[in-house]
C-alpha positions in Angstrom: 11.6 34.7 54.7 8.7 32.6 53.0 5.6 34.3 52.3 3.0 31.7 53.4 -0.7 32.2 52.9 -3.4 29.6 54.1 -4.1 26.9 51.7 -7.9 27.0 51.6 -8.1 23.8 49.9 -5.8 22.2 52.3 -7.9 23.5 55.2 -11.2 22.3 53.7 -9.7 18.6 53.3 -8.8 18.7 56.7 -12.2 19.8 58.0 -14.0 17.3 55.7 -11.6 14.5 57.2 -11.9 15.4 60.7 -15.7 15.5 60.4 -15.7 12.0 58.8 -13.6 11.0 61.7 -10.3 10.2 59.6 -7.8 11.4 62.4 -5.2 10.2 64.9 -6.1 11.5 68.5 -2.4 10.5 69.9 0.9 10.2 67.7 4.4 11.4 67.8 4.1 13.7 64.9 7.9 13.7 64.6 7.7 9.6 64.0 4.3 9.7 62.1 5.1 12.4 59.4 5.8 11.3 56.0 9.3 11.1 54.9 10.7 13.0 51.7 10.3 9.6 50.1 6.7 9.4 51.1 6.0 12.5 49.9 7.7 11.6 46.4 5.9 8.5 46.0 2.6 10.4 46.7 3.4 13.0 44.3 4.0 10.1 41.8 0.9 8.3 42.5 -1.5 11.3 43.0 0.1 14.6 41.7 1.0 18.1 43.0 -2.5 19.2 43.6 -3.3 16.0 45.9 0.0 16.7 47.9 -0.7 20.2 48.0 -4.0 19.5 49.8 -2.0 18.1 52.6 -0.7 21.0 53.7 -2.2 24.4 55.3 -0.1 26.8 53.4 1.3 27.6 50.3 4.5 29.7 49.8 4.1 32.1 47.0 7.8 32.8 46.8 8.4 29.3 46.0 8.0 27.3 42.5 5.2 25.8 41.7 5.6 21.8 41.9 8.3 22.0 44.4 8.1 20.7 48.0 9.4 24.0 49.1 5.8 25.7 47.9 4.0 23.5 50.6 4.2 23.6 54.4 2.6 22.9 57.7 1.2 19.5 56.6 -1.4 18.0 58.8 -1.7 14.8 58.1 0.2 11.4 57.1 -1.5 11.0 53.7 -4.2 8.8 55.2 -5.6 10.6 58.3 -5.3 14.0 59.8 -3.0 13.9 63.0 -3.7 15.9 66.2 0.0 16.3 67.1 0.6 17.7 63.3 -2.1 20.4 64.1 -0.7 21.2 67.4 3.2 21.1 65.7 1.7 23.8 62.9 -0.1 25.8 65.4 3.2 26.2 67.9 5.2 26.7 64.7 3.1 29.1 63.0 2.8 31.3 66.5 6.8 31.2 67.0 7.4 32.7 63.5 4.5 35.3 63.6 2.3 33.7 60.9 -1.0 34.5 62.4 -3.1 33.3 60.0 -1.7 29.9 60.0 -1.9 29.7 63.7 -5.7 30.6 63.4 -6.6 27.9 60.8 -4.7 25.5 62.9 -6.3 26.3 65.9 -9.9 26.5 64.2 -9.1 22.7 63.1 -8.0 21.6 66.7 -11.1 23.1 67.9 -13.2 21.2 65.3 -11.5 18.0 66.0 -12.2 18.4 69.7 -16.0 19.3 68.9 -16.0 16.2 66.9 -14.7 13.8 69.3 -16.8 15.5 72.3 -14.3 17.4 74.4 
């Protein structure tokens, strides 16, 4: 089983993007999430650190500079997606990743605050 820890840099990036109104409120995450080819292209253009910052967790059991090391994406490499945060929160809850669930929930609350809900 994966050993996920919250990616503080990823959470900080999501917070900054949310407060800068760089988000999508209504999307189908299964359609909006980047494909594996999109991920490869992003890594080629921007590097592993940039790619990692688009994820809420790091899997310490996975090798460095592999996609398996990063999980719970929150955006499409341009904007945060509310649907991605919801999916992350639900998947974390289903798999007993309480810290990840809490991080996703806090970002959802911030998004709701920023948009005035």
